[in-house]
N, C-alpha and C positions, 0 to 999 in steps of 0.2 A: 408400254412404249408409245402406243398410239395416242394415249391420253396426254403424255408429256409433250409430244410433238404438237398436239392441238393447243395446249397451254402456251407453248413457246410462240406459236403463230398468233394467238390471241393477244399476247403481251406486245408483240411487235406492231400489231394493228393499232393498239391503244396508244403506244408511245410515239409512233411515227406516222399516224394518220394514213396508213396504207390500206385500211379496211374499207368496205363499201359503205354508203350512207345508211344502209339498212342496219348496220351494226353500231350506229352511233349510240352513245349513252343518252338516255332520256333526260330532259331538263325538268327539275322539280320546282314548285313555287318558292320554296325556301331559298333556292339558289338565285332567285331574281328579287329577293327581298333585302332591303338594307338592314344592317345589324348595328349593335352597340349605339343605339340612338340615345343621346343624353342632352339635357339642357343645363348649361353651366352658367353661373353668374360671372361672366367675364366679358370685358370690352373687346372690340374688334382688334385693338392693338396689342392684345394679350395681357393687359393689366387687369387687375381685379381688386376690389376692396369691399369690405362689409359696408352696406348702406348704398353702394352704387347701383343704379338701375340699368346696368348693362347685362344683356342676356344673349347667349350664343347657343344655337342649335348645332350639334355635331353628330355625324354618323359615319359608319364604315360602308364602303361600296359593297354591292352584292357580290356573291361568288361568281356568278355568270355576268360577264361584262360585254359579251357580244350583243349587238343590237341595242345596247343601253343608250337612250337618248337624253333623258333629263329627269329631274326630280321636281315633284309638285308638293307644295306646302299649303295647308289650310289652317285657319285660326278660328277660334270662338265656337262656331256651331259644328255639329257632327254632320258634315256634308256627305261623307261616305260611311257605309256601315262598318261595323267593327267585328271581325276583320272582313275585307272583301278583296277580290281580284278583279272585279268588274267596276271600272270607273268610266263613266260616260263623258262625252265631250262637254256636256253642260256642266258637269261637276268639275272638270278640269278648268273651265272658264271661270269658276268661282274661286279657284286657288289664289291665295294672296301673293304667291311668288312661284316662279318657275325657274329652275337653275339648270343650265346645260351641264351634261356630264363631262367631267374633265378626268383624263386618265392619269393625272399627276397625283402621286401619293396614294395612300391606302383609303382615304376618305375625303370628306368635304365638310363645310360648315356654312351656316347662314347667320348673319347678325340680325337678331330679332329686336334690337333695342328700339328702333323707330316704329317697327311694325306693331308692337304691343303697347305703345305708349298710351293708347286710349283705354286699355284694360287694367291699368295699374291700380285703380281704385278697388278692383276685385281681389279676392283671395288667390285666384288662379285663373288660367285660361287654357282651353283645350287646344292641342297642336296635333296635326296629322301630317304624315309625310309618306310619299309613294314614289317608287322608281318606275319610270315609263320606258317601255321597250317598243321598238318599231313593229314587231310581229304581233301575233295574237296571244302568245304566251306572256302572262304578266305575273308579278309577285303580289304579295298582300300589302295592305296599307298598315302602317305602324302608327299607334296612338300613344300620346303621353300628355302631361300637363306641365305648364310653367307656373310656378308658385311665386307669389309676390308678398313682400312684407313679412310679418311675423304673426302666425296664427297658432303659435305654441304657447300655452300658459306658463307663467313662472312656477317655480317649485313652491310647495306648501311652506308657510311660515311656521316652523317648529319652534315653540318658545318654552322657556323655563319660567317657573314662578316661585316667588317667596313672599312672605307676608309678616307684618307686625300687627300690633293691636289696631292700628287705623290706616295702614298703608299696604298696598300690594305692589310688588315690583315684577315687571315682565321683562325678561331678557331674551333676545333673539339675534340671529345672525342674518344679514341681508341674504335673501334667497337668490339662487341663480336663475337665469332666464336665457333661453335660446333666442337670439335676436334675429335669426334669419334662417329660412328653410334650407338654403343651399350651404349653410355653414353650421351643421348640427353639432360640431364639437366646440363652437364658441359659445360658452355659457356665462357671459358677462353682460348680457343686455340690461338696459336701464330699468330699474324698478321705479315706476312713477310714484307709488305710495302705498299706504296700507289703510284699509277701512277697519275700524275697531268698534265693537259693540260690547258694552258692559251692562249686564243685567243683574239687578239685585234680586236675590231669591226671596227675600222678605218683601212682600208686596206693599208694606206700609212705609218703606224707605224711599225717599226722593233723592236720586243721585244725579239729576240733570246738570247741576252746577258744581259737581265735584271737581276740584283742581286736578289737572293732569300735566305732568312734566316729562319731557322727552329730551334726552341728549342725543347728539348726532343728527338731529333733524335740521333740514335746511331752513325751515320756517317754524317759528314757535307756535304752539297750540294756543289759539285765542278763541274768543266767543264767536268770531266770524267764521271759524272753521267748522263749527258744530252743524250737524245735519247736512254736511256736504261730502260728496264722494268725488275725489279727484282722479284723473288719469291724464295722459297726454296723447294727442293724435300723432300721426306719423310725421307731421311737419313741426313737432315740438311745441304746439300750442296747448295751453292748459284747458281742459274741458271738464264740465261737471257731469258726472254720471248719475243717472236717476236710479236709485235703489229702492227696493220694496220696503225698507225700514224707515221709520220716522221717529222724531224725538218728542212726540206729544205725551207719551206715557212716562210718568215720573220715575219709574223703576229702570228706565233705559238711559244710558249715556252713550251717544253715537258721535263719532268724530273721525277725521282723517289725518294721517301723518304724511307729509310730503317727503319723498326721498330724492328721486331724480338722478340717482347714480347706478351704475352697474356694479357687479361683484368685483371687488378689488383683490386680485390674487397676489399682487406684490406686497401688500400690507394688509393682512387680514384684520388687524385692529380697526381699520376703517369700516369694517362690516358689522361691528358690534353695536347693538342698539339696546337701550334700556328705557322703559316707560314706568313712571311711578304714578299710581292713582291714590290720592291722599284724602283725608277727611272721612274715612269710612268708619263703620261701627265695629267694636270688638266682637269677635266670635260670630260674625255674620258671613254668609256665603254669597259668592258672586260668580255668574257665568261669564266667561270672557271668550270672545270670538274674534279672530283676525283673518283677513283676506288680503293678499298682495295683488297689485295691478302692475302690469308692465307698461311700457311707453306706447304700446299699440292698443291698450285697453283690454287685453286679455286678463282674466282674473284667475287666481289660483283656487284650489279647493279650500274649504273652510277648515281652520284648526280651532277647536273649542275645548275648553275644560272648565271645571268648577274649582274656585280657589276660596279658601276660608281664612279670614283674619284670625289673629290669635287673641288670647285673653290679655289683660293689662299687666300681669305680673310675670316676669321671666323666671325660669328655674335657676337654681344655684349650681355651681360647678366647682370642683376641687382645683387647687392651684399647684399640685405636685404629683408627679408620676413616680412609680416604683418599678424597678426592673432588676433582673439578675445581671450582675457585672461579669465581664469577661475574666477578670481576676480581681480579688478584693482590693478596693480602694482605687481601681483604675478609672472609674467613671465611664468606662466603655461598655456598651450593651453587648451581651453575649449573643452570638449568631449561631443558630442551629438549623442546618438544611434550609437556608434562605428564609428563616423565620425568626421573629423576635416576640417574646412574651412581655406584655405591658400590663400594669395594674394601676388603679386609681380609686380613691374613696367614692362610694356611690353618691349619686346626686338626688336631690328632692326638689319639689315645687311648692313654695308657700301658698296657702289658700288665700290669705289676705295680706295687705301691705303691712299690717301690724305684726304679722308672723315673721317677717323678714329678719327683724332684729333678734328674734329668739332662736335663730338657726345660724350656726357658723360652720364653714367647711373650708379647710385648707389641706393639710396633710391627713386630717381625719375629720369625720362628720360628728358634730355635737349638736343635739337638739334639746333645748330647754323645755321644762314641763309646761304644758298648756299650748304649745305650738301646734298649729294645724298645717298639715302638709300632705302631698301626694307623691308617690313614686314618679319619677320622670318616665316619659314614654320611650325615649331612645337617646343614644349618644351619637354624635357626629365626630368622626376622626378624619382629618384631612392632612395632606402633605403639600408643601409649597413646591411647585414645579419650576420655579424661576420666573414664571409669568402670572400664575394664578394658584389659588388653593384648589386641590383636586382630591376626590375620595381616594383613599389608599386602595389600590387594586386588589382583587376585582370586585370588592364588596359594593353594595349600594351606599349612598352617602350617609344614611342613618342606620345605626346598629340597634336593633331592638334590645330591651333591657332584660331579656331572658338569657343573659350571659351568665357564665359561671361566677359564683360568689366565693370569696376567700377571706381568711383571717390571717394576719401577720403574726408569726410565732418563730422566735429565734432566727430572724433574718431569712425566713422561708415562708412562702405563701402556701397555706394549707386549705384545700377545698372545704367549704363550710357553707351550707345553704343559708345560714343566718349571718354570714360574714359581712363586714362593713366595706370590703373592697370588691371591686369588679375587675375582671381580667379579660383580655382578648389577645388573639394572635395576629400579628402583622405578617403578611406573606409577601412574596416577591421582593424581599429585601436583599441587597447586594453587599458583598464584603467591602468593608471600609467606607460604607456610605454614610454621609451626614444628612440626617432627616430633620427638617423643620416641621413640627406637628402643630396642628390647631385642633383643640378639643372643645366641644360644646354639648351641653345637655339640651334636650328638646322635651317640652311638656306635651300633654295630650292635645292641646289646641294648636301645636306647631310653633309655639314661641321658643326661640333659641335663647340660651343663657349668654352672658358675656363670654368671650373666647378666652381660653387658657392656652397660651403658646409655649412650646418647649422645643429645644433642639437637642437631639441625641446623636452620639457618635457610635457607629456600629463597628464591631470587631472586624479586622481584616481577614479573619479566617486562617486556614492552614498555610496560606502563602503570605502571611502578614509581613514577613521579613524580606520578601522579594522586592527589590527596587525596580520600578518601571518608569519610562518617560511619561510626561503629562498626557492624559486621555488614553493611556494604555493600561491593560489589566493583565496580571500574571495568570498563566494557563499551564497545566501540566501536560507533557507530551504522552505520558503513560500513567498507568495506575499507581506505580511506585511513588510518583511525585517527589522524587528526591530533587535537591536543588539544581542538579545538572540538567534535569529534564524539564525545568520550568522556563518558559519563554514569555515574552510580552506581546500582546496583540492589541491593535487599535480597537477601541470600544465600538466605534461605528465605521462605516466605509469612509474612505478618504474624502474630505470635503474642503472646499475653498469658500470661506465665509459661511453663509447659511445654505449653500447649495452643494450637493455631492458632485464629485468629479465623475462625469459619465462620458459615454461616447468616446472612449479612450482605447487606443491600441494596447495590446499586451506588452509590447516592447516599451511603450510610453509609460504605462503603469509601473513597470519594473524600474525604469529610470527615475521616476518621481520618488519612489521609496528609497532607492539607493542614494539619491541626492540629499536625504536627511542625515546621512552619516556625518558625524562631526558637528552638526548644527546645535544650536542652543536647546538644551533639554535632552539631547541624545548622546552626550559625552560618554564614552566608554561602551556604547552599544554598536552592534552591527545590525543595520537596518536593511531589509529587503522586502520584496513582495512576498506575501505568505506562501508557504509551500502547501501542497495538497495534504501532507502529513500533519502540518500545524493546523490547517483549517479543519480537518477531520477531528483532531484532538479537541479543539475548542467546541466543535459542534456536538460531539458525543460525550462531553464531560458529564460525569455522574450518571452515565447510562442514558442520556437524552437521545431520543430518536430524531428530533428536529432542531436541536440546538436551543431549546427553550426550557424554562423551569416548568415541568409538567405537574403543576398543582391542580388539585380537584377544585371545581367551582362550588357555589353555595349548595348545589344539590348532591355534592359528593362525587361528581363525575367529571373527568377531564375529556373534553371533546376536541381532539386535535384538528379536525376539519374546521370547526367554528373558530377555534383559537387562531389558526394560521390565517384565516380570512379576516377576522375582526382586528387582531393585534399586529400581525406581521405583514399584512397587505398582499398576501399570496392570491393571485388571480382576481384582484378587485377591479382592475382597469384604472385605478386611481394613480395617475402619474404625478399629480401635484404633491400628494403625501409622500410618495416614494422619493422625490427629488429634493425635498426641503428638510433640513436638519430639524427645524422646530416642529414639523408636523409628524414626526415619527412617534410611535407609541412605545413608551418605555417598558411595557409589560412583555414585549417580544424580546426576551433577554435570556441568556444562558445562566446556569448556576454560578459561573465565574464573572458575570457582568459584561459579557460580550453581546452586543445587541444586533438584531435583524440579520442573523445568519440564514434563516430559511427563506426570507422573502424580501420584498421591495425592489432590490436590484440583484442581478447575478454578479458574481465576483470572479475576477481573474486570479488564478493561483498558478504556481509553478509545479508541474507534474514531474514524474521521474524522467530524467534525461532532458530537463529544461523544456518539456513539452507544454505549450499553453493549454490550460484547462479552465472551464467555468464550473463554479460550485454554487449551490443554492438555486433558487428560482426567483422570479420577479413578479411585478404587479400585472404582467400581461396575462390575458385570459386565453388559455390554450383549449380549443374546442376538443372535447372528448378525452382530455387528459385528466388524470386524477391529481387533485391538489396535494393529497397525502403522499403520493408516489414521487411527485416532482420535488417536494420539499425535504425529503429524507437526507440525512447526513451522508449516506453512502453514495448518493448519486453524483455523477460528474458528466460533463458535456464537452464535446469537442466541436467547435464551430465548423460547419461545412457549408458549401454553396452548391446548389443543384445546377448542373450544366449539361447540355447534350453531349453524350460521349460519342466517339467515333471508333469504328471497328471494320474489319474486312469481312465480317459475316453476312452483311446485308447491303442491299442497294435500295435506297429510297429516292425516288424521283418526285419532284414537286412541279406539277404543271397545272395551271388554271385553278390553283387552290386545292387540288386533290393529290393525295399521296398514293403512289403505286408501289407495292412491295414486290420485288422480283424474288423474294425468299432467299434461301441459302446459296451462296455462290459456289460452295464446294460440291453441289450436285453437278454431275457431268454435263447434262444438257443445259442446265441453267448457266453453267460456266461459259458455254458457248455464247450465250446472250451477253453475259457479263463481259467477256473479252471483246465483244463487238461494239460495245457502247463507248462513245467518246466522252472524256471528262467535260466537254463543252455542254453536255446535256444537264449537268448538275449546276444549280444556281446558288447553292448555299456556300457561304464562306465564313470562316472563323476569323475574328479580329482578336489578336493576342496583344495584351497590354502589360508593360512593366509598371509595377506599383511601388511608390515610395511614400514614407510618412512626410508630413510637412517639414520635418527636420532633415529630410534628405536621406533617411535610412532605407536601404533597399528592403522590400517586403516580399517580393516574389512575382509570379506571373498569374494573371487571371485572363479569362477569355469570354467573349460574348458572340452571339450569332449576329451576322451582319443584317439579316432581315429583321431581327428583333431590334437591333440598334436603330434602323431606319424607322420602324414602326413606332418606337418610343421617343422619337424626336432627337436622336443623336446624342450629342455631348450633354444636353440637359438631363437626360436619363442617367448617363454615367456619373454626373455630379451627385445625383441623388443616390445612386447605387453605392458609390465609394465614399460619400460623405466627407469631402474635403481632402482626400488623399491625392497626391500627385500621380497622374497616370500618363503614360506615353505609349503610342502605338508602336509595337515591336515588330509585328508581322501580320500579313494577311495570308491565310491558308485556305485554299480551296478544299472543301469537304467532298471527297469522292465516296467514301463509305460511311454510312450513318448507322448507328445502333441505338440501343436503349439509353435512357438517361443514366448519367453517372454522377458521382460527387467528387469534388476535389477538396483537399484540405485548405481551408481559408483562414485558419487561425491567425496567421501572421498579418493579415490585412482585414481582420474582422472588426467592424465598428458597429456599435448598437447603443441606442439611447437608454436601454434598460440594463447596461452592464457597467459596473463600477469595480472597485477593488479596495483592499485595506492592506496596511503594512504590518510586518512583524519585526520585533527587535529582540536580539539575544545579547546577553551581557558578555 
């Protein structure tokens, strides 16, 4: 009882300053030190832009504001130790600026633009700031740096190579570059150019005057460009960089390629480069090295590799495929568990030009007596993606010739080690797919044969008779897969043009799908936002855990963690690939042909009772979260928003930046204190807002803390928080009782750039 009375007396002293000076709380140095000190690239009027030389120093006031007089700022040299509480008068006189303390707002700022103008030629300048108090107790000096220009090198030039008997082709994509220290997410800085070094491994070969052709270059490669290393200074002037290499050695070819553009995210074809080095010798090796320079003169790391030209005679290739038909005479390729079996006559490589006429190969291989030949080294099988030829996933581009051999007998391929046919299995094939194939043979020198092109139509599988709208695929709701249980689902998330529809409310996603009813291609269908049951059925088709074809890789092992990251964009942080239709990887696909269920974007679905739910996961990196757990079909998420909750259990008073907890009000003695405190002592207020969609649809009520609202710059923060929703202040409510954090259901007004949706259609 005596202890409780003492505690009650102590709390009254703290709250109402009724105690003697001897019981004052001590002041610690951190309470007299400024916090949240940052330098931002922003002009004094609040505008900012990449390339502008405006810099703003911002900070929060210390906790202890009594006796706070002013702030001192030093530039360039370390005038005061790091850290220190003792700042002499002489040191204060060396400060570049003194700012009187103003009690307006939570912090202050200083425009550094003119103060640092003489330091802009450097990479950075040291800045120190200190809060000056009138008494003897002081805080510590805070140190940081202002960075100028671009001191971050561009990405490595990763290139691909191919070769013929006398030409090497080098293909690469313009590397990205961070153009400014204060804009780390802007990776489209200008690439000034590329330094290229080609070295002949054969020391007797002189390649100094070898012709080089480059497409997409702003300037052609000419003799005047040899031995020169270009970059650009920060004012855009072309400068010659002195490199350690020279062109006096005949086995070296050294030149520069002028670029002058940044990475073009809107049209990635603009970033494709190809260089051809011609006039080389057959079956000779060359070391190729490339380095990229950005517009500030920073160079990337070197990318080097050895490339060998081929022999002069290409191998031969068949011009006919053999496959099992879905039904006799149908011409449609049989599909078995997303696999297709293909066969073709084996290929050979003539030794001499005179041997070419002695060997014929079309539907069968015929070799005349006396012909000299070798077995080919590998076969290349590629599929046309609509934009380019790509290796059929997930194999490497060239298949070694240790494939199974077969002989054709009674319209059936029989395994035979001496058979004249070669067979391979194409995986990740979808029902009803039309595949344009390109086949080539490759000899031991790397010389490709002429290409044999063929288009095959794949069986539609067990749902072949089910009609669906364009770009929709049939899916069974249950294992019985009778016609009544089959519905149609959009192959990819809903898109407009080449971009997926994102940042959309649940109610808007629902309306977009329902608006498709009766439109062209959807006649006779009922279209709606997919339900949780439909989404789960598509995701778990054929027993899939993640909504993908779980095929083993070349080592015979399926690694879901690697698969989800590499092909489905789960946890990559790559928003560009997630948001663009053309950048999605087609290997992330279910056995039914539904793509990107586990990753890239989360998806709105209708839960039981019309409850808004999110399924799948996205490209966002969740710290500490398991990629495998997030991407499972069974997972579902309900959007929530953390807000301070309020309760009658506790009283929290906020005075001078400190929180004092009077503990539980239901304690008898503490309740006496509780009853005696006026609401005027409580400074926290809730702001309650009514939210509507841009279309005027009421969405519900959300609330924010008034102190947080002021600290985050008012309506500017609300615009960011609610991302374009209409909001109207409904009520200000004084918070008398404050408790732990709580959550409110925010599904109806939840907007996020990582959330999309897809529609489902039923006949």
